[in-house]
N, C-alpha and C positions, 0 to 999 in steps of 0.2 A: 504494500500500500504506500502511495506517495506520502512524503513528509510535508505537512502543511504548517509547520511551526512558524516559519517566517511570515506566512500570511496571517496567522493568528496574532503574532506580535504586531503586525501592521494594523490589524483590526482594532487592537487595543489602543494604538496610537490615534487612530481615527476617532475612536470612542472618547478618548481623553479630550481631543479638540472639540468634538461635538458637545460634550458635557459642559465645557467652559462656556461655549456660546449659548447653549440653551439655559443654563442656570443664570447667566447674566441678565436674561430677559424674563425669567420666570417671576410672576407676580408684578411685573412692571406695569405701572398705571397707564403708560402710553403705548402698550403693546398693540400693534396693528393686526386686526383679524379680518380676513375676507371669507366669502362663501364660494366654494367651488361649484362647477356645474352639477355635481351629484348632491349638492346641498350640504356637504360636510365642510367644517371650518378648516382654514389653513392660516397659520400665523406667520408673521415675518420671521419668527424663530425657526419654523419648519424649513422655510426657503433658505435661510442663512446657513443652517446646519447642513442641509444637503449640498449647497454650493461649496461649503468648506470641505466636506468629505470628498466630493467629486474632484476638487482642485488637488487635494493631496493624492488621490488615486491616480490622476492623470500624470502626476510627476513620478510616483513610486511604481506604478504598474501601467505604463502607457499602452501596452498591448491588450489589456483586459477591457472587456465591455462593462458598462455600468447601467443598471436599471434602478431608478429611484421613484418614489411616489410622486414627487413634485415636478420632476423634469424628464421623466420617461426613460427611454432606452438610448444609449449612445455606444457605438462600436459593435463589433462582432467578434466571434471567436469562441473557443471552447471553455474559456473562463469568464465568468460574469459575476460582478459584485452587485448585490441586491440590498437596497437601503430604504429604511423607513426612518426619516430624520427624527420624527416625534410620533411614536405609537401611543395614542391616547391624547390627541390634540384637544379634545373637548375637556379633559381633565386639566391639561396644561393651561388653557385659557381661563379656567375658573379657579385656578390656584390649588387644585387637588394634586398631591405629589405622585400619584400613580401614573407615570408615563415613562417612556424609555426610547432610546435610540437603538434601532435594530440594524445590525450589519452582518451580512452573510456573503461568503464566497461560494458560488455554485460552479461545478465543473460538468461539462457535457459527458455523459456516460451512455454510449450507444445513441439512442434517439432522444434522450431527455437530460435535463440538467438536474444534478442532485447537490444538496448543500454539503460542503466539506469543512466549512468554518462558520461559526456563528458567535457573535457577541451581542448580549442584551445588557445595555447599561442604563440604569435608573438612578441618576445622580441625586434627585430630590429625596429618594428613599435611602441613599447611601449604599446601593446594592449594584452588583454586576455579576452576570453569569456568562459562561462561555464554554465552547467545545470545539474540538477538531476531530475529523474522521479517524477513528481508531485510537484516539488518545484520551477518551473519557470526557466527562463534563465536570465543571468546577464552578465554585462561587468564591468571591473574596474581593479584596481591595486591589490585588495585583496578581500577576502570574506567579510570583514567588511567595505570596501569602494567600493561600487558597485552600478550600476544602472540597474534596471530591463529592459529587452528587450521586445519589442512588435513589431510585424510585421505591415506593412502598411495597410491602408484600401482602397488602390487603387483598383477599381473594373472593370476597362476597360483596355484592352490591348493597346488601343490607348494612354492611359495616363501612361503606365507602363515603368519602367526602367529595361532592360534585360541585365544580365551579363553572359559571357561565357568565355571559355578558348581559343579555336582555331577553325578553319574551317575543318582541315584535317579529324578528327574523324567522323564528320557528313557525309562527302563525302564518306568515306570508307564504312559506313553503309547504304548508299543510302538514307540518310535523309537530304541531303544538301538543296534540294529545299524547303522542309518544314521549315527548319531552316532559310533560307533566307527570306521566306515569313513572318516568325515571326519577323525578324529584321526590315522588312519594315513596319509591322503593329504597332510596338512599338513606343513610344515617344522617347526613347533613348536607345542606346546599347553601352556597353563598354566591352572590353576583359580583365577583371581583372585577372581571372584565379585562380586555386587552391582553397584553403580554403576560401579566402576572400569574394567571392560573397555570399556564404552561410551565413557568419556572417553579411553581409550587408542586406540580406533578413531578418535575425532575428532582426536586428536593425531598419528595416523599411526604409532604404535609397535606397535599391534596391527591386524590387517587384517580379522578377522571375529570375531563373538561371537554367542552365542545363549543363551536360557533358555526352558525348556518351560512354565513357569507363573509368571505375574506379575499384579499388580494395576495399575490405571491410575496410581496414585501412584508405583509403582516405575519407570514408563516415561516419563511426560510430559516431565519436564525433560531426561532423557537423549535423548529422540527429537529435540528441536529442536536440541540441541547437535550431535548427529551430522549431522543434515540440513544445518545451516548451515555445518558444516565441509566439506561436499561429499559426505557419505556417504549411505547408504540405511538407513532404519529402518522395518521392517515387522513384521507378525506372521509366524508360520511359514506362514500361508496366503497371504502376499504382500501383504496389505492394508497400505497405507501408514499409518504413524503408530502410536500406542500403544493400539489398540482391540481387539486380538485375544486378550488374555489370555496372551500369550507374545511373545517378541521375537527378531528376528534383525537384526543391525546389521553393516554392512560398509563398505568404501571405495567401494561401488557397482559396481566392476568385477567383483567376485567374488560379487555377491549372488545371481544366478540359480543359480550352482553351489552356493552355501551352502544355499539352500532345497531344491535337488534332493537333496542328501545327507540333509537332516533330514526330508524327506518320503518317503523310501524306505519301502516296505512289503514285508515278507517273508512 
């Protein structure tokens, strides 16, 4: 398996730069916020962070392609950096500290790209998580001060903690009844939202999570962290990785049952 350590170190450097830029404007009274065509907010901090990351990547990895939420795709080739400058913009603009910069490197493997490096940095929480293919998943303040992540061993839905973002997307897809059945079957449910449930699955503090509608930049970094922590990350269709436009993550032991509930049709 190729060694992606240098790419992981670069991803940390990119995250450090993004953290400094986003924290500088977090809770700023004059923060400028616009509405995108899909009616989601974008702040000046989203744009500035992505521009910063893109600039550093163009200097450090000029041959690699870049896909970001705010500025789309640039370049071609078998290596592609995928960026969400602020995952959780609605939290960011309201002063809620649950948001993160997501940075992933994806490499083309046969016919599709797969994530091989992922960094999830949540500076307002003082947390960071990361992983590289074959190297395990970790959390800590730096590469040298880190704790290895391991998913839980909970093997019964009745004992499981389930995290989700909201109800509306499930209802729009006709999956609400199955979703509600799952919440009733679980030991505990919480609506943490965005990147955080996936990181808690990787840490073992949450056992299952799912979202009905996502983009690649929402999932790529999360996917490899969960997988390298020993968990499963698929679409609701069961396809492995971040390619299905939605996501289900678990400790692996509960994955089939999780998908079973969310794919119920009435």
